[in-house]
Structure formats: structure tokens, C-alpha cells
TORKEFI-369242 format. One record per residue (C-alpha): residue number from 1; residue in one letter; x negated, y, z negated. Coordinates in pm, 1 decimal. Each point is the difference from the previous one (the first is absolute). Example, Ala and Ser with C-alpha at 12.3 -4.5 7.8 and 13.67 -1.06 7.14 Angstrom:
<num->1 residuo->A u->-1230.0 v->-450.0 w->-780.0>
<num->2 residuo->S u->-137.0 v->344.0 w->66.0>
REM end
This chain:
<num->1 residuo->X u->-17050.3 v->3330.4 w->-3348.8>
<num->2 residuo->X u->195.2 v->-3.5 w->326.0>
<num->3 residuo->X u->303.5 v->150.5 w->-172.3>
<num->4 residuo->X u->-217.6 v->278.4 w->-139.9>
<num->5 residuo->X u->-144.2 v->71.2 w->342.4>
<num->6 residuo->X u->348.6 v->0.2 w->154.0>
<num->7 residuo->X u->98.3 v->262.5 w->-255.7>
<num->8 residuo->X u->-300.0 v->212.7 w->98.9>
<num->9 residuo->X u->82.3 v->-49.4 w->365.6>
<num->10 residuo->X u->357.7 v->117.4 w->-52.2>
<num->11 residuo->X u->-109.1 v->301.5 w->-202.9>
<num->12 residuo->X u->-262.8 v->90.5 w->258.1>
<num->13 residuo->X u->262.6 v->-17.1 w->275.1>
<num->14 residuo->X u->230.5 v->221.1 w->-207.7>
<num->15 residuo->X u->-284.2 v->247.4 w->-41.2>
<num->16 residuo->X u->-72.9 v->5.8 w->372.8>
<num->17 residuo->X u->367.3 v->54.5 w->88.7>
<num->18 residuo->X u->21.1 v->285.0 w->-251.1>
<num->19 residuo->X u->-323.8 v->154.1 w->127.1>
<num->20 residuo->X u->129.2 v->-7.0 w->356.8>
<num->21 residuo->X u->325.1 v->162.9 w->-107.5>
<num->22 residuo->X u->-200.3 v->257.2 w->-194.4>
<num->23 residuo->X u->-212.3 v->75.9 w->306.5>
<num->24 residuo->X u->314.7 v->41.5 w->208.4>
<num->25 residuo->X u->149.8 v->238.1 w->-253.2>
<num->26 residuo->X u->-321.9 v->200.6 w->-7.7>
<num->27 residuo->X u->12.5 v->39.6 w->378.0>
<num->28 residuo->X u->363.6 v->110.1 w->-18.0>
<num->29 residuo->X u->-87.5 v->256.7 w->-266.1>
<num->30 residuo->X u->-282.4 v->130.7 w->218.7>
<num->31 residuo->X u->252.3 v->31.8 w->283.2>
<num->32 residuo->X u->226.0 v->226.1 w->-205.7>
<num->33 residuo->X u->221.1 v->-241.7 w->-191.2>
<num->34 residuo->X u->-89.2 v->124.8 w->-347.1>
<num->35 residuo->X u->315.5 v->-144.6 w->-153.3>
<num->36 residuo->X u->-177.2 v->-336.8 w->8.3>
<num->37 residuo->X u->-280.5 v->122.0 w->-226.1>
<num->38 residuo->X u->156.3 v->-126.5 w->-324.0>
<num->39 residuo->X u->36.4 v->-351.9 w->142.7>
<num->40 residuo->X u->-357.2 v->20.0 w->128.1>
<num->41 residuo->X u->-137.0 v->102.3 w->-341.4>
<num->42 residuo->X u->193.3 v->-273.9 w->-179.9>
<num->43 residuo->X u->-110.5 v->-260.6 w->252.7>
<num->44 residuo->X u->-362.7 v->115.3 w->-11.8>
<num->45 residuo->X u->-1.9 v->-30.6 w->-380.1>
<num->46 residuo->X u->169.3 v->-340.3 w->22.3>
<num->47 residuo->X u->-267.2 v->-122.4 w->243.4>
<num->48 residuo->X u->-274.2 v->119.3 w->-233.2>
<num->49 residuo->X u->152.6 v->-182.2 w->-296.7>
<num->50 residuo->X u->59.2 v->-317.5 w->200.6>
<num->51 residuo->X u->-359.5 v->4.4 w->124.9>
<num->52 residuo->X u->-129.3 v->38.2 w->-357.1>
<num->53 residuo->X u->219.0 v->-285.8 w->-119.0>
<num->54 residuo->X u->-115.2 v->-224.4 w->285.1>
<num->55 residuo->X u->-366.0 v->60.3 w->-84.9>
<num->56 residuo->X u->63.9 v->-36.6 w->-374.0>
<num->57 residuo->X u->180.3 v->-330.7 w->47.7>
<num->58 residuo->X u->-261.3 v->-122.8 w->247.0>
<num->59 residuo->X u->-275.9 v->64.0 w->-248.2>
<num->60 residuo->X u->186.8 v->-194.4 w->-268.5>
<num->61 residuo->X u->54.2 v->-285.9 w->247.3>
<num->62 residuo->X u->-371.1 v->-10.0 w->82.0>
<num->63 residuo->X u->29.6 v->142.7 w->349.9>
<num->64 residuo->X u->-253.6 v->253.0 w->113.9>
<num->65 residuo->X u->78.9 v->356.1 w->97.6>
<num->66 residuo->X u->-158.3 v->-65.7 w->339.5>
<num->67 residuo->X u->232.1 v->-296.6 w->60.0>
<num->68 residuo->X u->308.0 v->210.1 w->-74.5>
<num->69 residuo->X u->-127.4 v->284.9 w->219.2>
<num->70 residuo->X u->-50.4 v->-249.9 w->281.7>
<num->71 residuo->X u->353.9 v->-134.1 w->-46.1>
<num->72 residuo->X u->141.1 v->354.7 w->8.0>
<num->73 residuo->X u->-192.0 v->77.4 w->320.8>
<num->74 residuo->X u->128.5 v->-318.7 w->161.2>
<num->75 residuo->X u->357.5 v->76.0 w->-104.7>
<num->76 residuo->X u->-28.0 v->350.2 w->147.8>
<num->77 residuo->X u->-92.1 v->-151.2 w->335.6>
<num->78 residuo->X u->304.6 v->-227.7 w->6.2>
<num->79 residuo->X u->337.0 v->126.5 w->122.6>
<num->80 residuo->X u->252.2 v->61.3 w->-276.3>
<num->81 residuo->X u->374.3 v->-44.7 w->-0.5>
<num->82 residuo->X u->104.7 v->351.0 w->-95.8>
<num->83 residuo->X u->-197.4 v->321.3 w->17.3>
<num->84 residuo->X u->284.8 v->247.6 w->50.9>
<num->85 residuo->X u->-42.4 v->314.7 w->-209.0>
<num->86 residuo->X u->364.2 v->64.4 w->-83.7>
REM end
């Protein structure tokens, strides 16, 4: 089960990094950099799909939705390696 949880942990971290990049792109778009909107839309959709897959897989693995939400919240509070929106 540890390997399965490690997989969730890695996917949750990927989601958090993508969400932070998405947030950065959104701010840049608000500040007049509309050329970044296509990347933002693609990233936003990617985050949504990844989140769905994480919850789907968690359910099949017997993890609760609340547990995954808690893990996502914890990952959001940890510093990440790369959040540059380029």
C-alpha cells in the first residue's frame, strides 16, 4: 500500500505545482498579458482532469475523499520546487 500512497503523493504534488503555475498565469493575464491565456486554459483543464483522476484512483484504492483533500491541502502549504509561469 505504501507504493500506492507514494503514487498519490507524487500526483498530488504534480497537481499543486500545476495549480500554482495556473494561478500565476491567471495573475499575469489580469495584469495585461493575454498571450498567456491559451497556456492558462490548457493548464486549468489539465488540473481539473488530474484532480478527477486522483479522486477516482483514491476511491478504487479505498482512500476517502476527505483524506485526499487533506493531502492536497498539506501539499499546498509546502514549498514547491518550480512555480514559474513561463
